[in-house]
DRENLUMSE-82006 format. One record per atom (N, C-alpha, C): residue number from 0; atom name; x, y negated, z. Coordinates in Angstrom, 2 decimals. Atoms other than C-alpha are relative to their C-alpha. Layout:
BEGIN
+------+------+---------+---------+---------+
! resi ! name !      px !      py !      pz !
+------+------+---------+---------+---------+
!  NUM !   CA !       X !       Y !       Z !
...
+------+------+---------+---------+---------+
end
This chain:
BEGIN
+------+------+---------+---------+---------+
! resi ! name !      px !      py !      pz !
+------+------+---------+---------+---------+
!    0 !    N !   -1.10 !   -0.27 !   -0.90 !
!    0 !   CA !   -1.26 !  -21.01 !   -2.80 !
!    0 !    C !   -0.11 !   -0.97 !    0.96 !
!    1 !    N !   -0.02 !    0.76 !   -1.02 !
!    1 !   CA !   -1.25 !  -22.32 !    0.48 !
!    1 !    C !    1.45 !   -0.40 !    0.51 !
!    2 !    N !   -1.25 !    0.82 !   -0.50 !
!    2 !   CA !    1.65 !  -24.70 !    2.27 !
!    2 !    C !    0.86 !    1.02 !    0.47 !
!    3 !    N !   -1.02 !   -0.62 !   -0.50 !
!    3 !   CA !    2.89 !  -21.99 !    4.21 !
!    3 !    C !    1.01 !    0.96 !   -1.36 !
!    4 !    N !   -0.70 !   -0.74 !    1.07 !
!    4 !   CA !    3.35 !  -19.71 !    0.92 !
!    4 !    C !    1.16 !   -0.65 !   -0.67 !
!    5 !    N !   -0.88 !    0.87 !    0.89 !
!    5 !   CA !    4.84 !  -22.69 !   -1.10 !
!    5 !    C !    1.46 !   -0.02 !    0.80 !
!    6 !    N !   -0.81 !    0.20 !   -0.97 !
!    6 !   CA !    7.18 !  -23.00 !    1.87 !
!    6 !    C !    0.89 !    1.03 !    0.04 !
!    7 !    N !   -0.77 !   -1.62 !   -0.11 !
!    7 !   CA !    8.01 !  -19.16 !    1.99 !
!    7 !    C !    1.10 !    0.02 !   -1.56 !
!    8 !    N !   -0.63 !   -0.28 !    1.41 !
!    8 !   CA !    8.87 !  -19.48 !   -1.97 !
!    8 !    C !    1.24 !   -0.91 !    0.03 !
!    9 !    N !   -1.15 !    1.15 !   -0.23 !
!    9 !   CA !   11.33 !  -22.42 !   -1.32 !
!    9 !    C !    0.90 !    0.83 !    0.97 !
!   10 !    N !   -1.34 !   -0.50 !   -0.90 !
!   10 !   CA !   13.29 !  -20.89 !    1.41 !
!   10 !    C !    0.63 !    1.22 !   -0.66 !
!   11 !    N !   -0.72 !   -1.18 !    0.52 !
!   11 !   CA !   13.68 !  -17.43 !   -0.59 !
!   11 !    C !    0.61 !   -0.43 !   -1.13 !
!   12 !    N !   -0.67 !    0.03 !    1.17 !
!   12 !   CA !   14.51 !  -19.03 !   -3.67 !
!   12 !    C !    1.27 !   -1.04 !    0.24 !
!   13 !    N !   -1.28 !    0.68 !   -0.21 !
!   13 !   CA !   17.01 !  -21.56 !   -1.91 !
!   13 !    C !    0.98 !    0.62 !    0.90 !
!   14 !    N !   -1.02 !   -0.88 !   -0.81 !
!   14 !   CA !   18.54 !  -18.59 !   -0.12 !
!   14 !    C !    1.17 !    0.32 !   -1.00 !
!   15 !    N !   -1.11 !   -0.55 !    0.57 !
!   15 !   CA !   20.72 !  -17.66 !   -2.94 !
!   15 !    C !    0.08 !    1.58 !   -0.14 !
!   16 !    N !   -0.36 !   -1.29 !   -0.12 !
!   16 !   CA !   19.90 !  -14.09 !   -2.43 !
!   16 !    C !   -0.63 !    0.78 !   -1.40 !
!   17 !    N !    0.49 !   -0.53 !    1.10 !
!   17 !   CA !   19.26 !  -11.68 !   -5.33 !
!   17 !    C !   -1.24 !    0.41 !    0.24 !
!   18 !    N !    1.06 !   -0.95 !   -0.09 !
!   18 !   CA !   15.68 !  -10.94 !   -5.92 !
!   18 !    C !   -0.42 !    0.49 !   -0.97 !
!   19 !    N !    0.59 !   -0.84 !    1.03 !
!   19 !   CA !   13.74 !   -8.48 !   -7.74 !
!   19 !    C !   -1.57 !   -0.07 !    0.13 !
!   20 !    N !    1.47 !    0.06 !   -0.01 !
!   20 !   CA !   10.26 !   -8.87 !   -8.61 !
!   20 !    C !   -0.94 !    1.13 !   -0.75 !
!   21 !    N !    0.81 !   -1.24 !    1.15 !
!   21 !   CA !    7.83 !   -5.94 !   -9.72 !
!   21 !    C !   -1.22 !   -0.09 !    0.75 !
!   22 !    N !    1.30 !    0.08 !   -0.12 !
!   22 !   CA !    4.57 !   -6.70 !   -9.83 !
!   22 !    C !   -0.80 !    1.21 !    0.06 !
!   23 !    N !    0.96 !   -1.56 !    0.00 !
!   23 !   CA !    3.53 !   -2.84 !  -10.47 !
!   23 !    C !   -0.30 !    0.50 !    1.45 !
!   24 !    N !    0.20 !   -0.99 !   -1.29 !
!   24 !   CA !    4.29 !   -1.84 !   -7.16 !
!   24 !    C !   -0.43 !   -1.10 !    1.26 !
!   25 !    N !    0.02 !    1.14 !   -0.93 !
!   25 !   CA !    2.22 !   -3.73 !   -4.43 !
!   25 !    C !   -0.89 !    0.77 !    1.23 !
!   26 !    N !    0.70 !   -0.71 !   -1.13 !
!   26 !   CA !    1.33 !   -2.45 !   -1.09 !
!   26 !    C !   -1.40 !    0.22 !    0.16 !
!   27 !    N !    1.31 !    0.07 !    0.23 !
!   27 !   CA !   -2.31 !   -1.02 !   -1.03 !
!   27 !    C !   -0.17 !    1.03 !   -1.42 !
!   28 !    N !    0.29 !   -0.74 !    1.19 !
!   28 !   CA !   -1.98 !    0.84 !   -4.54 !
!   28 !    C !   -0.31 !    1.75 !    0.50 !
!   29 !    N !   -0.27 !   -1.75 !    0.26 !
!   29 !   CA !   -2.67 !    4.66 !   -5.18 !
!   29 !    C !    1.02 !    0.34 !   -0.38 !
!   30 !    N !   -1.10 !   -0.47 !    0.84 !
!   30 !   CA !    0.36 !    6.23 !   -6.28 !
!   30 !    C !   -0.01 !    1.68 !    0.17 !
!   31 !    N !   -0.17 !   -1.27 !    0.36 !
!   31 !   CA !    1.40 !    9.90 !   -7.39 !
!   31 !    C !    1.51 !    0.26 !    0.33 !
!   32 !    N !   -1.52 !   -0.44 !   -0.14 !
!   32 !   CA !    4.81 !   11.55 !   -6.78 !
!   32 !    C !   -0.19 !    0.88 !   -1.12 !
!   33 !    N !   -0.10 !   -0.65 !    1.29 !
!   33 !   CA !    5.71 !   12.97 !  -10.17 !
!   33 !    C !    1.59 !    0.83 !    0.08 !
!   34 !    N !   -1.26 !   -0.81 !    0.53 !
!   34 !   CA !    9.06 !   14.62 !   -9.45 !
!   34 !    C !    0.49 !   -0.06 !    1.64 !
!   35 !    N !   -0.63 !   -0.28 !   -1.75 !
!   35 !   CA !   11.32 !   15.70 !   -6.18 !
!   35 !    C !   -0.93 !    1.21 !    0.65 !
!   36 !    N !    0.73 !   -1.00 !   -1.12 !
!   36 !   CA !   10.23 !   17.75 !   -3.02 !
!   36 !    C !   -1.28 !   -0.54 !    0.16 !
!   37 !    N !    1.26 !    0.75 !   -0.15 !
!   37 !   CA !    7.01 !   15.70 !   -2.84 !
!   37 !    C !   -1.04 !   -0.11 !   -1.23 !
!   38 !    N !    0.82 !    0.09 !    1.21 !
!   38 !   CA !    5.99 !   16.24 !   -6.36 !
!   38 !    C !   -1.57 !    0.51 !    0.44 !
!   39 !    N !    1.45 !   -0.38 !   -0.18 !
!   39 !   CA !    2.22 !   16.38 !   -6.22 !
!   39 !    C !   -0.95 !   -0.59 !    0.87 !
!   40 !    N !    0.57 !    0.75 !   -0.97 !
!   40 !   CA !    1.53 !   14.34 !   -3.56 !
!   40 !    C !   -0.52 !   -1.21 !   -0.39 !
!   41 !    N !    0.39 !    1.17 !    0.41 !
!   41 !   CA !   -0.71 !   11.35 !   -3.83 !
!   41 !    C !   -0.08 !   -0.62 !    1.67 !
!   42 !    N !    0.07 !    0.88 !   -1.14 !
!   42 !   CA !   -0.93 !    8.43 !   -1.24 !
!   42 !    C !   -0.02 !   -1.41 !   -0.04 !
!   43 !    N !    0.08 !    1.14 !    0.13 !
!   43 !   CA !   -1.18 !    5.08 !   -0.63 !
!   43 !    C !    1.11 !   -1.07 !   -0.04 !
!   44 !    N !   -1.41 !    0.45 !   -0.01 !
!   44 !   CA !    1.92 !    2.79 !   -1.14 !
!   44 !    C !   -0.01 !   -1.11 !    0.99 !
!   45 !    N !    0.06 !    1.13 !   -1.41 !
!   45 !   CA !    2.54 !    0.96 !    2.50 !
!   45 !    C !    0.88 !   -0.87 !   -0.21 !
!   46 !    N !   -0.94 !    0.70 !   -0.06 !
!   46 !   CA !    5.71 !   -0.42 !    1.94 !
!   46 !    C !    1.21 !   -0.17 !   -1.37 !
!   47 !    N !   -1.35 !   -0.32 !    1.11 !
!   47 !   CA !    8.96 !   -1.13 !   -0.83 !
!   47 !    C !    0.95 !   -0.37 !    0.74 !
!   48 !    N !   -1.21 !   -0.17 !   -0.92 !
!   48 !   CA !   11.82 !   -0.26 !    1.71 !
!   48 !    C !    1.07 !   -1.19 !   -0.35 !
!   49 !    N !   -1.29 !    0.84 !    0.89 !
!   49 !   CA !   14.38 !   -1.63 !   -0.77 !
!   49 !    C !   -0.26 !    0.06 !   -1.55 !
!   50 !    N !    0.50 !   -0.22 !    1.22 !
!   50 !   CA !   14.68 !   -1.99 !   -4.30 !
!   50 !    C !   -0.35 !    1.34 !   -0.68 !
!   51 !    N !   -0.06 !   -1.06 !    0.60 !
!   51 !   CA !   14.99 !    1.56 !   -5.00 !
!   51 !    C !   -1.14 !    1.36 !    1.07 !
!   52 !    N !    1.17 !   -0.64 !   -1.14 !
!   52 !   CA !   12.68 !    3.22 !   -1.64 !
!   52 !    C !   -1.38 !   -0.57 !    0.20 !
!   53 !    N !    1.42 !    0.40 !   -0.46 !
!   53 !   CA !    9.16 !    3.21 !   -1.23 !
!   53 !    C !   -0.41 !    0.77 !    1.32 !
!   54 !    N !    0.46 !   -0.61 !   -1.08 !
!   54 !   CA !    7.31 !    4.37 !    1.82 !
!   54 !    C !   -1.72 !    0.03 !   -0.35 !
!   55 !    N !    1.50 !   -0.50 !    0.31 !
!   55 !   CA !    3.75 !    6.13 !    1.22 !
!   55 !    C !   -0.62 !    0.56 !    0.97 !
!   56 !    N !    0.32 !   -0.59 !   -1.19 !
!   56 !   CA !    1.29 !    7.30 !    3.37 !
!   56 !    C !   -1.22 !    1.18 !   -0.85 !
!   57 !    N !    0.76 !   -1.08 !    0.54 !
!   57 !   CA !   -0.12 !   10.75 !    2.33 !
!   57 !    C !   -1.09 !    0.73 !    1.13 !
!   58 !    N !    0.98 !   -0.49 !   -0.92 !
!   58 !   CA !   -3.35 !   12.30 !    3.92 !
!   58 !    C !    0.44 !    1.65 !   -0.48 !
!   59 !    N !   -0.19 !   -1.55 !    0.15 !
!   59 !   CA !   -2.42 !   16.10 !    4.63 !
!   59 !    C !   -0.44 !    0.70 !    1.41 !
!   60 !    N !    0.78 !   -0.60 !   -1.15 !
!   60 !   CA !   -4.59 !   18.36 !    7.05 !
!   60 !    C !   -0.07 !   -1.19 !    1.12 !
!   61 !    N !    1.00 !    0.86 !   -0.96 !
!   61 !   CA !   -6.86 !   15.63 !    8.47 !
!   61 !    C !    1.17 !   -1.05 !    0.59 !
!   62 !    N !   -0.36 !    0.90 !   -0.65 !
!   62 !   CA !   -3.96 !   13.48 !    9.31 !
!   62 !    C !    1.14 !   -0.66 !   -1.11 !
!   63 !    N !   -0.92 !    0.77 !    1.29 !
!   63 !   CA !   -1.66 !   10.58 !    7.60 !
!   63 !    C !    1.44 !    0.03 !    0.34 !
!   64 !    N !   -1.26 !   -0.38 !    0.00 !
!   64 !   CA !    2.06 !   11.38 !    6.98 !
!   64 !    C !    0.37 !   -1.09 !   -0.71 !
!   65 !    N !   -0.69 !    1.12 !    1.17 !
!   65 !   CA !    4.35 !    8.71 !    5.80 !
!   65 !    C !    1.39 !    0.56 !   -0.44 !
!   66 !    N !   -1.43 !   -0.41 !    0.53 !
!   66 !   CA !    7.14 !    9.72 !    3.58 !
!   66 !    C !    0.88 !   -1.21 !   -1.03 !
!   67 !    N !   -0.63 !    1.19 !    0.91 !
!   67 !   CA !   10.05 !    7.70 !    1.71 !
!   67 !    C !    0.30 !    0.84 !   -1.50 !
!   68 !    N !   -0.34 !   -0.47 !    1.09 !
!   68 !   CA !   10.44 !    8.30 !   -2.01 !
!   68 !    C !    0.76 !   -0.89 !   -0.96 !
!   69 !    N !   -0.60 !    0.63 !    1.01 !
!   69 !   CA !   12.55 !    7.02 !   -4.74 !
!   69 !    C !   -0.98 !   -0.76 !   -1.00 !
!   70 !    N !    0.75 !    0.67 !    0.82 !
!   70 !   CA !   10.88 !    4.45 !   -6.90 !
!   70 !    C !   -0.06 !    0.83 !   -1.85 !
!   71 !    N !    0.25 !   -0.41 !    1.37 !
!   71 !   CA !   11.39 !    6.19 !  -10.07 !
!   71 !    C !   -0.56 !    1.65 !    0.22 !
!   72 !    N !    0.48 !   -1.23 !    0.00 !
!   72 !   CA !    9.44 !    9.41 !   -8.72 !
!   72 !    C !   -1.65 !   -0.29 !    0.54 !
!   73 !    N !    1.30 !    0.10 !    0.05 !
!   73 !   CA !    6.26 !    7.79 !   -8.78 !
!   73 !    C !   -0.48 !   -0.80 !   -0.87 !
!   74 !    N !    0.87 !    0.82 !    0.97 !
!   74 !   CA !    3.32 !    6.36 !  -10.61 !
!   74 !    C !   -1.18 !   -0.34 !    0.71 !
!   75 !    N !    0.91 !    0.33 !   -0.54 !
!   75 !   CA !    0.87 !    4.30 !  -10.11 !
!   75 !    C !   -1.70 !    0.70 !   -0.46 !
!   76 !    N !    1.23 !   -0.71 !    0.52 !
!   76 !   CA !   -3.08 !    5.46 !  -10.39 !
!   76 !    C !   -0.80 !   -0.77 !   -0.30 !
+------+------+---------+---------+---------+
end
């Protein structure tokens, strides 16, 4: 771990903010939507917007589309 990463950990821990760590949801992972209006869509997790919302990129019609989905509606492939 670099000095910058260690300092970031110190700042975050020292802030007193509520932290949620989910090692299963890492940007870059391939995911599939298993419920809701986007059910069946597969894409790449681009970011965790908040504790309950994710942004994924899906390739549709030769273009990339970003959609927001609830965390409980996806599985990691």
